[in-house]
C-alpha positions in Angstrom: 7.1 -18.2 7.2 4.3 -17.3 9.5 3.0 -13.9 10.5 2.7 -12.9 14.2 1.1 -9.4 13.8 -2.6 -8.6 13.1 -1.5 -5.6 11.0 1.0 -6.5 8.4 3.6 -3.9 7.4 5.1 -4.4 3.9 8.1 -2.7 2.5 8.4 -2.4 -1.3 11.9 -3.0 -2.5 13.1 -1.7 -5.9 16.7 -2.7 -6.4 18.8 -3.4 -9.5 20.7 -6.5 -8.2 20.1 -9.5 -6.1 22.6 -8.4 -3.5 21.0 -5.0 -3.2 17.6 -6.7 -2.7 18.9 -9.0 0.0 20.7 -6.1 1.8 17.5 -4.0 1.7 15.5 -6.9 3.0 17.8 -7.1 6.0 17.3 -3.4 6.7 13.5 -3.8 6.4 13.6 -6.7 8.8 15.7 -4.8 11.3 13.3 -1.8 11.1 10.3 -4.0 11.8 8.7 -5.0 8.5 6.6 -8.1 8.5 7.1 -8.8 4.8 8.6 -7.3 1.7 7.5 -6.8 -1.9 10.2 -7.9 -4.2 9.7 -5.7 -7.3 11.4 -7.9 -9.8 10.8 -5.5 -12.7 13.3 -3.1 -11.1 16.1 -5.7 -11.4 18.6 -6.3 -14.1 19.2 -10.0 -14.5 20.5 -12.2 -17.4 18.7 -15.4 -16.4 15.5 -16.3 -14.6 17.5 -18.5 -12.2 18.8 -15.3 -10.6 15.2 -14.5 -9.5 14.8 -18.0 -8.1 17.9 -17.6 -6.1 16.7 -14.2 -4.7 13.4 -15.7 -3.6 15.1 -18.6 -1.9 17.4 -16.2 0.0 14.5 -14.2 1.4 14.7 -13.6 5.2 11.1 -12.3 5.4 7.8 -13.5 3.9 7.6 -11.9 0.4 5.3 -10.6 -2.3 6.8 -11.2 -5.7 5.6 -8.7 -8.2 6.4 -7.8 -11.8 4.8 -4.7 -13.2 3.8 -5.3 -16.8 3.7 -1.6 -17.6 6.3 0.6 -15.8 9.1 2.9 -16.7 11.5 0.2 -15.5 10.3 -2.4 -18.0 9.9 -0.4 -21.1 13.2 -1.5 -22.6 13.1 -5.2 -21.6 12.0 -6.7 -24.9 9.1 -9.2 -24.7 8.0 -7.8 -21.4 4.8 -9.9 -21.0 6.8 -13.2 -21.6 9.3 -12.2 -19.0 6.5 -11.2 -16.6 4.8 -14.6 -17.0 8.2 -16.3 -16.5 8.8 -14.5 -13.2 5.3 -15.1 -11.8 5.2 -18.8 -12.7 8.6 -19.2 -11.1 7.3 -17.5 -7.9 4.4 -19.9 -7.8 6.6 -22.9 -8.4 8.8 -22.1 -5.5 5.8 -21.5 -3.3 6.5 -17.9 -2.2 4.0 -16.5 0.2 2.3 -14.0 -2.2 2.5 -13.5 -5.9 1.2 -10.2 -7.2 0.0 -9.8 -10.8 -1.6 -7.1 -12.8 -5.3 -7.5 -13.5 -4.5 -7.7 -17.2 -2.2 -10.7 -16.5 -4.5 -12.5 -14.1 -7.4 -12.3 -16.5 -5.4 -13.8 -19.4 -6.8 -17.3 -19.4 -4.1 -18.8 -21.6 -1.3 -17.1 -19.7 -1.9 -17.7 -16.0 -5.1 -19.8 -15.4 -3.3 -23.2 -15.1 -0.7 -21.7 -12.6 -3.4 -20.0 -10.6 -5.4 -23.1 -10.0 -2.4 -25.4 -9.6 -0.7 -23.4 -6.8 0.0 -25.0 -3.4 0.3 -22.4 -0.7 1.0 -19.1 -2.6 -1.8 -16.5 -2.2 -2.6 -14.4 -5.3 -2.8 -10.6 -5.2 -4.4 -9.1 -8.2 -3.6 -5.4 -8.6 -4.9 -2.6 -10.8 -3.8 1.0 -11.3 -6.8 3.4 -11.0 -6.5 6.8 -12.7 -8.5 9.0 -14.9 -10.7 11.1 -12.7 -12.1 11.1 -9.1 -12.8 7.5 -7.9 -16.3 6.7 -6.9 -17.8 3.8 -4.9 -19.6 2.6 -8.0 -16.4 2.6 -10.1 -14.3 1.0 -7.5 -16.9 -1.6 -6.6 -17.3 -2.7 -10.2 -13.5 -3.0 -10.7 -13.1 -5.0 -7.5 -15.9 -7.4 -8.6 -14.1 -7.9 -11.9 -10.8 -8.5 -10.2 -12.3 -10.9 -7.7 -13.6 -13.0 -10.6 -10.0 -13.9 -11.6 -9.7 -16.1 -8.4 -7.7 -13.5 -6.5 -7.1 -14.1 -2.8 -6.3 -10.4 -2.2 -7.2 -7.3 -4.3 -4.8 -4.3 -4.5 -5.7 -0.9 -5.9 -3.1 1.7 -6.6 -4.9 5.0 -7.0 -4.0 8.5 -8.1 -5.7 11.1 -6.0 -5.8 14.8 -6.7 -7.3 15.7 -3.3 -7.4 14.1 0.1 -11.2 14.0 -0.3 -10.8 11.5 -3.1 -10.0 8.9 -0.5 -13.5 8.9 1.0 -14.9 6.2 -1.3 -11.6 4.2 -0.8 -12.3 4.0 2.9 -15.8 2.8 2.2 -14.4 0.1 0.0 -12.0 -1.0 2.7 -14.9 -1.3 5.1 -17.3 -3.2 3.0 -15.1 -5.3 0.6 -15.8 -9.0 0.8 -12.2 -10.0 0.0 -9.0 -8.7 1.6 -8.2 -5.3 0.1 -5.0 -3.3 -0.1 -5.0 0.3 -1.2 -2.1 2.7 -2.0 -2.8 6.3 -2.9 0.2 8.0 -4.4 1.7 11.2 -3.1 1.5 13.3 0.1 -2.3 13.6 -0.2 -2.6 9.8 -0.1 -0.6 9.3 3.1 -3.7 8.7 5.2 -4.6 5.7 3.0 -1.8 3.9 4.9 -2.2 5.5 8.3 -5.9 4.9 8.5 -6.1 1.7 6.4 -6.1 -0.6 9.5 -9.0 1.4 11.0 -11.2 0.7 8.0 -10.1 -2.9 7.5 -7.1 -2.8 5.1 -5.3 -6.1 4.7 -1.8 -4.5 5.1 0.0 -1.2 5.1 3.1 -0.2 3.1 6.0 1.5 4.8 9.3 2.7 3.3 12.8 2.2 4.5 14.2 5.1 6.6 17.0 5.5 4.0 14.7 5.3 1.0 11.6 7.5 1.6 8.7 7.1 -0.9 6.1 9.9 -1.4 2.8 9.0 0.2 4.2 6.2 2.4 5.1 6.5 6.1 8.4 4.9 7.1 8.4 1.5 8.8 9.9 3.2 11.9 7.1 5.7 12.1 4.5 3.0 11.7 6.0 1.0 14.5 7.1 3.7 16.9 5.0 6.8 16.3 1.6 5.7 15.0 1.6 2.1 16.3 -1.0 1.1 13.8 -1.5 -2.3 15.5 -3.7 -0.5 18.0 -6.2 0.8 15.5 -9.7 -0.6 15.1 -13.1 0.5 13.8 -13.7 2.6 16.9 -10.5 4.6 16.7 -11.1 8.4 16.5 -9.2 10.4 14.0 -7.5 13.7 14.8 -4.9 15.6 12.9 -3.3 18.7 11.5 -5.1 20.2 8.4 -2.6 22.3 6.5 -0.7 22.7 3.2 2.1 22.0 3.4 1.9 19.5 6.2 5.2 17.6 6.3 6.6 19.8 9.0 4.0 18.7 11.6 5.4 17.4 14.9 1.8 16.7 16.1 2.0 12.9 15.5 5.1 12.6 17.7 3.4 14.5 20.5 -0.2 13.3 20.4 0.0 9.6 19.5 2.1 8.7 22.6 -0.2 10.8 24.7 -3.3 8.9 23.4 -1.6 5.5 24.2 -0.4 6.7 27.6 -4.0 7.7 28.7 -5.6 4.7 27.1 -7.5 6.8 24.5 -8.4 5.0 21.3 -7.3 7.7 18.9 -4.7 8.5 16.2 -3.3 11.9 15.1 -2.2 12.2 11.5 -1.0 14.9 9.1 -3.6 15.8 6.4 -2.6 17.8 3.3 -5.8 19.6 2.5 -6.3 22.0 -0.5 -9.9 23.0 0.2 -11.0 23.1 3.8 -14.7 23.5 3.0 -14.7 20.4 0.7 -12.8 18.5 3.4 -15.4 19.1 6.1 -18.3 18.4 3.7 -16.7 15.1 2.8 -15.5 13.7 6.1 -18.7 14.4 8.2 -18.7 11.2 10.3 -18.0 11.0 14.0 -14.9 9.0 13.2 -13.1 12.2 12.3 -13.2 13.8 15.7 -11.0 16.9 15.8 -8.4 18.9 13.9 -5.9 21.6 14.2 -6.1 24.2 11.4 -2.9 25.8 10.2 -2.8 27.7 6.9 -0.7 30.5 5.6 -3.0 33.5 5.0 -1.4 34.2 1.7 -2.8 31.0 0.2 -5.7 32.5 -1.6 -6.7 29.3 -3.4 -8.0 27.8 -0.2 -11.7 28.0 0.6 -12.7 29.2 4.1 
């Protein structure tokens, strides 16, 4: 299955059964997704052949993933053995992308033969980054280690406490020598998807309209409000700075206006806890203008 868009929109699907996966895939396709991530660790299946059948029934290009450590896999017995089974199967049936944890990809005895024996499948190696504010040095070192596994694409899932924690992430997207995907969890991480294409992200994640995911825009908002396919390195960033910020109607008003006038800009909601820290962090001309809206009763905010 070939891609027709420069900016790929991927929808993660977490379903218990094959039929639910296929049904959700059809919804994602109808809403405009370019590919789906089949999170196989979310499924209940009695035999690996059920996973093979699911992959063969896909109606969109797919990423097949199996999280080695997640709340969904804690009670599945020999989890690593099952993980390897699923990933090897995905490579054997030549799915478009196979995503594996860094821990799995660096296991020479477990995956090396499959990695180098694949035909068309591209390998995404992912890592969960937590434990303090990310830095360019820390992220750069991790990416270099992950790249040494033979990965075609690197994926980082990052916990951020503040929106300013994303600054080094945007630097990595701009300068990384391999395709890079970044997901920052929660409302403070939303701009990691909305601005990802501007800084060179490989793809963006969007949720189904009926299954919203914290920190992810919906597919429909990506396609019809933000139209991320128009973003490039010269795009100017505008937005509402507030806490909370989910109520903002600004994106619905300003983004169509930018496109109508031919202006290369995007308007995004930004959940900011410390206004002073925000402006000290995002000092470049890329961040061009903001509307400031805070409840005066929020004493924790710096002015």
